[in-house]
N, CA, C and O atoms as a GROMACS GRO file, in nm:
protein
  436
    1MET      N    1  -1.009   0.496   3.401
    1MET     CA    2  -0.894   0.511   3.328
    1MET      C    3  -0.844   0.453   3.429
    1MET      O    4  -0.909   0.454   3.534
    2LYS      N    5  -0.716   0.389   3.423
    2LYS     CA    6  -0.583   0.344   3.509
    2LYS      C    7  -0.530   0.435   3.519
    2LYS      O    8  -0.525   0.516   3.427
    3LEU      N    9  -0.447   0.464   3.687
    3LEU     CA   10  -0.372   0.542   3.730
    3LEU      C   11  -0.275   0.484   3.693
    3LEU      O   12  -0.216   0.527   3.594
    4TRP      N   13  -0.222   0.350   3.773
    4TRP     CA   14  -0.109   0.290   3.745
    4TRP      C   15  -0.094   0.159   3.676
    4TRP      O   16  -0.118   0.058   3.742
    5THR      N   17  -0.058   0.148   3.553
    5THR     CA   18  -0.046   0.036   3.476
    5THR      C   19   0.057  -0.055   3.509
    5THR      O   20   0.126  -0.026   3.607
    6LYS      N   21   0.092  -0.204   3.423
    6LYS     CA   22   0.182  -0.259   3.431
    6LYS      C   23   0.301  -0.197   3.360
    6LYS      O   24   0.411  -0.204   3.416
    7GLU      N   25   0.293  -0.149   3.264
    7GLU     CA   26   0.389  -0.072   3.188
    7GLU      C   27   0.448   0.040   3.277
    7GLU      O   28   0.569   0.054   3.258
    8ILE      N   29   0.384   0.138   3.387
    8ILE     CA   30   0.428   0.229   3.408
    8ILE      C   31   0.531   0.195   3.532
    8ILE      O   32   0.627   0.262   3.569
    9GLU      N   33   0.467   0.028   3.604
    9GLU     CA   34   0.559  -0.048   3.716
    9GLU      C   35   0.659  -0.058   3.642
    9GLU      O   36   0.747   0.024   3.670
   10GLN      N   37   0.687  -0.140   3.543
   10GLN     CA   38   0.823  -0.185   3.464
   10GLN      C   39   0.890  -0.026   3.419
   10GLN      O   40   1.012  -0.007   3.408
   11ARG      N   41   0.794   0.073   3.397
   11ARG     CA   42   0.889   0.147   3.390
   11ARG      C   43   0.976   0.227   3.508
   11ARG      O   44   1.087   0.280   3.496
   12ALA      N   45   0.885   0.218   3.637
   12ALA     CA   46   0.944   0.240   3.748
   12ALA      C   47   1.052   0.175   3.806
   12ALA      O   48   1.125   0.242   3.879
   13ALA      N   49   1.068   0.094   3.794
   13ALA     CA   50   1.135  -0.026   3.821
   13ALA      C   51   1.302   0.033   3.804
   13ALA      O   52   1.398   0.021   3.881
   14LYS      N   53   1.289   0.109   3.654
   14LYS     CA   54   1.410   0.171   3.608
   14LYS      C   55   1.500   0.318   3.670
   14LYS      O   56   1.615   0.357   3.650
   15PHE      N   57   1.353   0.387   3.773
   15PHE     CA   58   1.425   0.529   3.805
   15PHE      C   59   1.337   0.460   3.942
   15PHE      O   60   1.222   0.504   3.951
   16PRO      N   61   1.379   0.355   4.053
   16PRO     CA   62   1.414   0.392   4.208
   16PRO      C   63   1.415   0.518   4.301
   16PRO      O   64   1.470   0.605   4.233
   17LEU      N   65   1.394   0.553   4.379
   17LEU     CA   66   1.383   0.676   4.486
   17LEU      C   67   1.583   0.703   4.463
   17LEU      O   68   1.660   0.608   4.479
   18GLY      N   69   1.620   0.809   4.434
   18GLY     CA   70   1.727   0.829   4.436
   18GLY      C   71   1.756   0.836   4.292
   18GLY      O   72   1.748   0.954   4.259
   19SER      N   73   1.785   0.763   4.195
   19SER     CA   74   1.844   0.788   4.087
   19SER      C   75   1.820   0.902   4.007
   19SER      O   76   1.914   0.963   3.955
   20GLN      N   77   1.682   0.942   3.990
   20GLN     CA   78   1.724   1.113   3.950
   20GLN      C   79   1.825   1.201   4.084
   20GLN      O   80   1.757   1.286   4.141
   21ASP      N   81   1.869   1.197   4.100
   21ASP     CA   82   1.928   1.322   4.175
   21ASP      C   83   2.012   1.387   4.161
   21ASP      O   84   2.122   1.334   4.179
   22GLY      N   85   2.011   1.473   4.138
   22GLY     CA   86   2.127   1.624   4.091
   22GLY      C   87   2.016   1.598   3.983
   22GLY      O   88   2.095   1.575   3.891
   23LYS      N   89   1.914   1.587   3.934
   23LYS     CA   90   1.880   1.652   3.770
   23LYS      C   91   1.804   1.725   3.784
   23LYS      O   92   1.817   1.807   3.692
   24GLY      N   93   1.682   1.765   3.880
   24GLY     CA   94   1.663   1.885   3.892
   24GLY      C   95   1.546   1.855   3.792
   24GLY      O   96   1.509   1.738   3.782
   25LEU      N   97   1.472   1.980   3.698
   25LEU     CA   98   1.455   1.981   3.600
   25LEU      C   99   1.439   1.888   3.491
   25LEU      O  100   1.332   1.866   3.434
   26ASP      N  101   1.549   1.836   3.464
   26ASP     CA  102   1.609   1.777   3.362
   26ASP      C  103   1.605   1.687   3.376
   26ASP      O  104   1.676   1.634   3.290
   27ALA      N  105   1.534   1.565   3.479
   27ALA     CA  106   1.453   1.493   3.529
   27ALA      C  107   1.354   1.455   3.444
   27ALA      O  108   1.254   1.519   3.412
   28ILE      N  109   1.406   1.291   3.390
   28ILE     CA  110   1.275   1.223   3.342
   28ILE      C  111   1.151   1.217   3.402
   28ILE      O  112   1.160   1.221   3.525
   29VAL      N  113   1.004   1.205   3.347
   29VAL     CA  114   0.905   1.158   3.446
   29VAL      C  115   0.832   1.083   3.373
   29VAL      O  116   0.764   1.062   3.272
   30LEU      N  117   0.882   1.048   3.483
   30LEU     CA  118   0.722   0.824   3.493
   30LEU      C  119   0.604   0.841   3.431
   30LEU      O  120   0.562   0.810   3.320
   31VAL      N  121   0.551   0.906   3.543
   31VAL     CA  122   0.384   0.995   3.496
   31VAL      C  123   0.356   1.091   3.535
   31VAL      O  124   0.437   1.157   3.601
   32LYS      N  125   0.211   1.139   3.505
   32LYS     CA  126   0.219   1.336   3.490
   32LYS      C  127   0.071   1.252   3.543
   32LYS      O  128   0.031   1.147   3.492
   33TYR      N  129   0.006   1.322   3.652
   33TYR     CA  130  -0.104   1.324   3.729
   33TYR      C  131  -0.164   1.444   3.740
   33TYR      O  132  -0.096   1.532   3.793
   34PHE      N  133  -0.345   1.490   3.680
   34PHE     CA  134  -0.314   1.610   3.758
   34PHE      C  135  -0.465   1.598   3.798
   34PHE      O  136  -0.525   1.496   3.833
   35ASN      N  137  -0.501   1.700   3.788
   35ASN     CA  138  -0.659   1.734   3.877
   35ASN      C  139  -0.709   1.792   3.738
   35ASN      O  140  -0.624   1.864   3.686
   36PRO      N  141  -0.857   1.773   3.647
   36PRO     CA  142  -0.886   1.813   3.531
   36PRO      C  143  -0.927   1.898   3.584
   36PRO      O  144  -0.836   1.981   3.592
   37TYR      N  145  -1.030   1.941   3.638
   37TYR     CA  146  -1.114   2.045   3.759
   37TYR      C  147  -1.050   2.186   3.783
   37TYR      O  148  -1.106   2.294   3.762
   38GLY      N  149  -0.959   2.173   3.817
   38GLY     CA  150  -0.862   2.280   3.911
   38GLY      C  151  -0.700   2.278   3.923
   38GLY      O  152  -0.631   2.235   3.831
   39ALA      N  153  -0.639   2.331   4.053
   39ALA     CA  154  -0.480   2.300   4.068
   39ALA      C  155  -0.488   2.168   4.081
   39ALA      O  156  -0.595   2.108   4.088
   40GLY      N  157  -0.378   2.115   4.086
   40GLY     CA  158  -0.296   2.024   4.092
   40GLY      C  159  -0.226   1.939   3.974
   40GLY      O  160  -0.305   1.905   3.887
   41THR      N  161  -0.096   1.900   3.956
   41THR     CA  162   0.013   1.815   3.905
   41THR      C  163   0.126   1.742   3.954
   41THR      O  164   0.240   1.778   3.986
   42TRP      N  165   0.102   1.695   3.952
   42TRP     CA  166   0.210   1.572   4.007
   42TRP      C  167   0.320   1.453   3.912
   42TRP      O  168   0.311   1.330   3.909
   43LEU      N  169   0.407   1.533   3.850
   43LEU     CA  170   0.527   1.492   3.781
   43LEU      C  171   0.593   1.386   3.873
   43LEU      O  172   0.664   1.408   3.971
   44ILE      N  173   0.564   1.297   3.833
   44ILE     CA  174   0.644   1.174   3.901
   44ILE      C  175   0.752   1.178   3.865
   44ILE      O  176   0.742   1.259   3.772
   45THR      N  177   0.881   1.143   3.870
   45THR     CA  178   1.021   1.111   3.848
   45THR      C  179   1.107   1.012   3.961
   45THR      O  180   1.224   1.036   3.992
   46GLU      N  181   1.033   0.904   4.012
   46GLU     CA  182   1.105   0.794   4.064
   46GLU      C  183   1.010   0.760   4.177
   46GLU      O  184   0.932   0.835   4.237
   47ALA      N  185   1.038   0.602   4.196
   47ALA     CA  186   0.946   0.559   4.221
   47ALA      C  187   0.997   0.409   4.297
   47ALA      O  188   1.096   0.354   4.249
   48GLU      N  189   0.927   0.347   4.416
   48GLU     CA  190   1.006   0.265   4.498
   48GLU      C  191   0.854   0.181   4.517
   48GLU      O  192   0.756   0.254   4.529
   49LYS      N  193   0.832   0.034   4.522
   49LYS     CA  194   0.781  -0.042   4.580
   49LYS      C  195   0.783  -0.019   4.729
   49LYS      O  196   0.903  -0.007   4.756
   50GLN      N  197   0.701  -0.006   4.854
   50GLN     CA  198   0.728  -0.076   4.948
   50GLN      C  199   0.729  -0.202   5.056
   50GLN      O  200   0.716  -0.301   4.984
   51GLU      N  201   0.736  -0.230   5.143
   51GLU     CA  202   0.714  -0.345   5.200
   51GLU      C  203   0.575  -0.380   5.193
   51GLU      O  204   0.549  -0.498   5.170
   52ASP      N  205   0.455  -0.275   5.212
   52ASP     CA  206   0.312  -0.333   5.214
   52ASP      C  207   0.292  -0.352   5.082
   52ASP      O  208   0.218  -0.449   5.063
   53GLY      N  209   0.332  -0.296   4.976
   53GLY     CA  210   0.277  -0.354   4.824
   53GLY      C  211   0.205  -0.165   4.803
   53GLY      O  212   0.100  -0.148   4.740
   54ASP      N  213   0.269  -0.064   4.856
   54ASP     CA  214   0.188   0.060   4.798
   54ASP      C  215   0.370   0.119   4.738
   54ASP      O  216   0.476   0.057   4.751
   55TYR      N  217   0.344   0.269   4.668
   55TYR     CA  218   0.468   0.278   4.568
   55TYR      C  219   0.520   0.383   4.658
   55TYR      O  220   0.414   0.420   4.708
   56LEU      N  221   0.626   0.468   4.721
   56LEU     CA  222   0.683   0.584   4.781
   56LEU      C  223   0.689   0.676   4.627
   56LEU      O  224   0.738   0.623   4.528
   57LEU      N  225   0.653   0.767   4.625
   57LEU     CA  226   0.664   0.848   4.500
   57LEU      C  227   0.751   0.940   4.493
   57LEU      O  228   0.761   1.003   4.598
   58PHE      N  229   0.834   0.978   4.394
   58PHE     CA  230   0.886   1.148   4.438
   58PHE      C  231   0.884   1.204   4.299
   58PHE      O  232   0.900   1.158   4.186
   59GLY      N  233   0.865   1.296   4.339
   59GLY     CA  234   0.868   1.417   4.183
   59GLY      C  235   0.828   1.569   4.244
   59GLY      O  236   0.825   1.609   4.360
   60PHE      N  237   0.795   1.648   4.094
   60PHE     CA  238   0.802   1.785   4.080
   60PHE      C  239   0.618   1.853   4.093
   60PHE      O  240   0.530   1.873   4.008
   61CYS      N  241   0.625   1.867   4.218
   61CYS     CA  242   0.443   1.898   4.194
   61CYS      C  243   0.394   2.070   4.230
   61CYS      O  244   0.434   2.166   4.297
   62HIS      N  245   0.281   2.033   4.138
   62HIS     CA  246   0.207   2.186   4.211
   62HIS      C  247   0.065   2.150   4.281
   62HIS      O  248  -0.007   2.053   4.260
   63ILE      N  249   0.044   2.267   4.376
   63ILE     CA  250  -0.088   2.245   4.391
   63ILE      C  251  -0.108   2.402   4.456
   63ILE      O  252  -0.229   2.426   4.460
   64PHE      N  253  -0.027   2.518   4.509
   64PHE     CA  254   0.037   2.609   4.509
   64PHE      C  255   0.090   2.671   4.422
   64PHE      O  256   0.058   2.765   4.349
   65GLU      N  257   0.202   2.593   4.440
   65GLU     CA  258   0.366   2.662   4.416
   65GLU      C  259   0.422   2.535   4.396
   65GLU      O  260   0.394   2.458   4.487
   66TRP      N  261   0.501   2.482   4.295
   66TRP     CA  262   0.602   2.412   4.205
   66TRP      C  263   0.695   2.394   4.309
   66TRP      O  264   0.771   2.487   4.339
   67GLU      N  265   0.698   2.229   4.398
   67GLU     CA  266   0.819   2.193   4.443
   67GLU      C  267   0.838   2.057   4.431
   67GLU      O  268   0.753   1.985   4.378
   68PHE      N  269   0.974   2.003   4.490
   68PHE     CA  270   0.971   1.827   4.449
   68PHE      C  271   0.942   1.779   4.587
   68PHE      O  272   0.981   1.855   4.676
   69GLY      N  273   0.889   1.684   4.619
   69GLY     CA  274   0.794   1.600   4.725
   69GLY      C  275   0.810   1.491   4.726
   69GLY      O  276   0.870   1.427   4.640
   70TYR      N  277   0.747   1.440   4.846
   70TYR     CA  278   0.707   1.235   4.856
   70TYR      C  279   0.557   1.276   4.811
   70TYR      O  280   0.521   1.392   4.835
   71VAL      N  281   0.492   1.213   4.764
   71VAL     CA  282   0.345   1.108   4.762
   71VAL      C  283   0.328   0.947   4.736
   71VAL      O  284   0.370   0.885   4.639
   72THR      N  285   0.254   0.894   4.852
   72THR     CA  286   0.222   0.823   4.771
   72THR      C  287   0.138   0.734   4.730
   72THR      O  288   0.029   0.736   4.787
   73LEU      N  289   0.161   0.609   4.602
   73LEU     CA  290   0.062   0.602   4.550
   73LEU      C  291  -0.071   0.536   4.537
   73LEU      O  292  -0.126   0.487   4.439
   74SER      N  293  -0.112   0.548   4.678
   74SER     CA  294  -0.276   0.483   4.752
   74SER      C  295  -0.270   0.646   4.783
   74SER      O  296  -0.388   0.682   4.789
   75GLU      N  297  -0.189   0.752   4.802
   75GLU     CA  298  -0.270   0.925   4.793
   75GLU      C  299  -0.318   0.923   4.638
   75GLU      O  300  -0.436   0.896   4.612
   76ILE      N  301  -0.250   0.944   4.563
   76ILE     CA  302  -0.330   0.987   4.458
   76ILE      C  303  -0.402   0.887   4.407
   76ILE      O  304  -0.496   0.943   4.352
   77LEU      N  305  -0.410   0.800   4.396
   77LEU     CA  306  -0.535   0.713   4.362
   77LEU      C  307  -0.646   0.738   4.487
   77LEU      O  308  -0.756   0.689   4.461
   78ASN      N  309  -0.638   0.800   4.610
   78ASN     CA  310  -0.735   0.784   4.708
   78ASN      C  311  -0.776   0.935   4.682
   78ASN      O  312  -0.889   0.965   4.721
   79THR      N  313  -0.710   1.020   4.628
   79THR     CA  314  -0.736   1.166   4.593
   79THR      C  315  -0.885   1.225   4.511
   79THR      O  316  -0.884   1.248   4.390
   80LYS      N  317  -1.028   1.246   4.608
   80LYS     CA  318  -1.085   1.291   4.551
   80LYS      C  319  -1.123   1.407   4.423
   80LYS      O  320  -1.013   1.406   4.368
   81VAL      N  321  -1.180   1.474   4.367
   81VAL     CA  322  -1.206   1.634   4.348
   81VAL      C  323  -1.368   1.640   4.406
   81VAL      O  324  -1.422   1.556   4.334
   82ASN      N  325  -1.446   1.680   4.473
   82ASN     CA  326  -1.534   1.762   4.513
   82ASN      C  327  -1.590   1.844   4.360
   82ASN      O  328  -1.523   1.943   4.330
   83LEU      N  329  -1.695   1.810   4.274
   83LEU     CA  330  -1.726   1.884   4.159
   83LEU      C  331  -1.914   1.888   4.140
   83LEU      O  332  -2.004   1.826   4.084
   84PHE      N  333  -1.898   1.977   4.208
   84PHE     CA  334  -2.079   1.996   4.228
   84PHE      C  335  -2.127   1.871   4.300
   84PHE      O  336  -2.215   1.814   4.234
   85GLY      N  337  -2.098   1.812   4.409
   85GLY     CA  338  -2.118   1.737   4.484
   85GLY      C  339  -2.097   1.575   4.456
   85GLY      O  340  -2.144   1.490   4.533
   86CYS      N  341  -1.994   1.529   4.296
   86CYS     CA  342  -1.941   1.457   4.241
   86CYS      C  343  -1.761   1.446   4.320
   86CYS      O  344  -1.680   1.536   4.343
   87GLN      N  345  -1.753   1.316   4.340
   87GLN     CA  346  -1.683   1.318   4.360
   87GLN      C  347  -1.545   1.217   4.301
   87GLN      O  348  -1.509   1.101   4.323
   88LEU      N  349  -1.480   1.363   4.191
   88LEU     CA  350  -1.420   1.236   4.083
   88LEU      C  351  -1.284   1.259   4.064
   88LEU      O  352  -1.245   1.374   4.044
   89PRO      N  353  -1.171   1.127   4.068
   89PRO     CA  354  -1.084   1.098   4.069
   89PRO      C  355  -0.994   1.250   3.935
   89PRO      O  356  -1.025   1.318   3.837
   90LEU      N  357  -0.849   1.221   4.048
   90LEU     CA  358  -0.729   1.232   3.968
   90LEU      C  359  -0.716   1.186   3.788
   90LEU      O  360  -0.755   1.083   3.734
   91GLU      N  361  -0.662   1.278   3.740
   91GLU     CA  362  -0.606   1.181   3.616
   91GLU      C  363  -0.466   1.190   3.565
   91GLU      O  364  -0.379   1.262   3.613
   92ARG      N  365  -0.452   1.106   3.458
   92ARG     CA  366  -0.355   1.042   3.394
   92ARG      C  367  -0.295   1.101   3.297
   92ARG      O  368  -0.360   1.067   3.198
   93ASP      N  369  -0.193   1.183   3.256
   93ASP     CA  370  -0.189   1.236   3.138
   93ASP      C  371  -0.148   1.108   3.034
   93ASP      O  372  -0.053   1.044   3.078
   94LEU      N  373  -0.191   1.070   2.933
   94LEU     CA  374  -0.165   0.970   2.831
   94LEU      C  375  -0.114   1.020   2.736
   94LEU      O  376  -0.113   0.934   2.648
   95TYR      N  377  -0.048   1.152   2.685
   95TYR     CA  378   0.025   1.171   2.616
   95TYR      C  379   0.175   1.231   2.645
   95TYR      O  380   0.245   1.299   2.570
   96ILE      N  381   0.197   1.193   2.750
   96ILE     CA  382   0.416   1.232   2.787
   96ILE      C  383   0.495   1.129   2.694
   96ILE      O  384   0.498   1.006   2.695
   97GLY      N  385   0.538   1.192   2.642
   97GLY     CA  386   0.621   1.115   2.591
   97GLY      C  387   0.732   1.052   2.665
   97GLY      O  388   0.758   1.108   2.772
   98GLU      N  389   0.827   0.922   2.626
   98GLU     CA  390   0.864   0.867   2.690
   98GLU      C  391   1.011   0.941   2.745
   98GLU      O  392   1.039   0.926   2.864
   99ASN      N  393   1.086   1.006   2.671
   99ASN     CA  394   1.122   1.117   2.746
   99ASN      C  395   1.150   1.210   2.815
   99ASN      O  396   1.265   1.251   2.830
  100ALA      N  397   1.033   1.265   2.875
  100ALA     CA  398   0.980   1.403   2.836
  100ALA      C  399   1.089   1.464   3.006
  100ALA      O  400   1.114   1.394   3.104
  101THR      N  401   1.118   1.567   2.991
  101THR     CA  402   1.136   1.619   3.165
  101THR      C  403   1.042   1.688   3.229
  101THR      O  404   0.930   1.686   3.179
  102VAL      N  405   1.055   1.737   3.310
  102VAL     CA  406   1.001   1.753   3.440
  102VAL      C  407   1.010   1.894   3.322
  102VAL      O  408   0.901   1.929   3.278
  103ARG      N  409   1.128   1.969   3.274
  103ARG     CA  410   1.116   2.143   3.219
  103ARG      C  411   1.012   2.178   3.108
  103ARG      O  412   0.966   2.287   3.072
  104ASP      N  413   0.982   2.016   3.056
  104ASP     CA  414   0.868   2.037   2.980
  104ASP      C  415   0.747   2.039   3.040
  104ASP      O  416   0.636   2.057   2.990
  105PHE      N  417   0.776   2.020   3.140
  105PHE     CA  418   0.599   2.062   3.161
  105PHE      C  419   0.597   2.184   3.323
  105PHE      O  420   0.488   2.202   3.378
  106ALA      N  421   0.698   2.238   3.369
  106ALA     CA  422   0.716   2.331   3.461
  106ALA      C  423   0.747   2.407   3.460
  106ALA      O  424   0.855   2.435   3.512
  107GLN      N  425   0.657   2.502   3.391
  107GLN     CA  426   0.739   2.651   3.325
  107GLN      C  427   0.777   2.733   3.432
  107GLN      O  428   0.867   2.817   3.430
  108ALA      N  429   0.676   2.695   3.556
  108ALA     CA  430   0.688   2.834   3.653
  108ALA      C  431   0.801   2.781   3.793
  108ALA      O  432   0.776   2.759   3.912
  109TYR      N  433   0.905   2.776   3.728
  109TYR     CA  434   0.939   2.728   3.863
  109TYR      C  435   1.065   2.803   3.920
  109TYR      O  436   1.108   2.776   4.032
   0.00000   0.00000   0.00000
């Protein structure tokens, strides 16, 4: 599964860094990444291409607790989960709605 598609890239262009500032839990989710084998959810709400070609992403993330923060696309792409000696990638939620908000996913804030 591709974690970053042309469709996501086009959508991200509509939500550069700072574009959803102040919306909090009502911010639109561009893409949701998750660890299907344990803790780890990233609800990406803003994205901006950097000079080096990577993307700086902003969103509401949960590993130990929910918090807003930054992550790069390369970090998401390179994160591997060790399960029984296998290095498995994160996954992308294929079924989020176009107008899904952080509130729709983050129950424990």
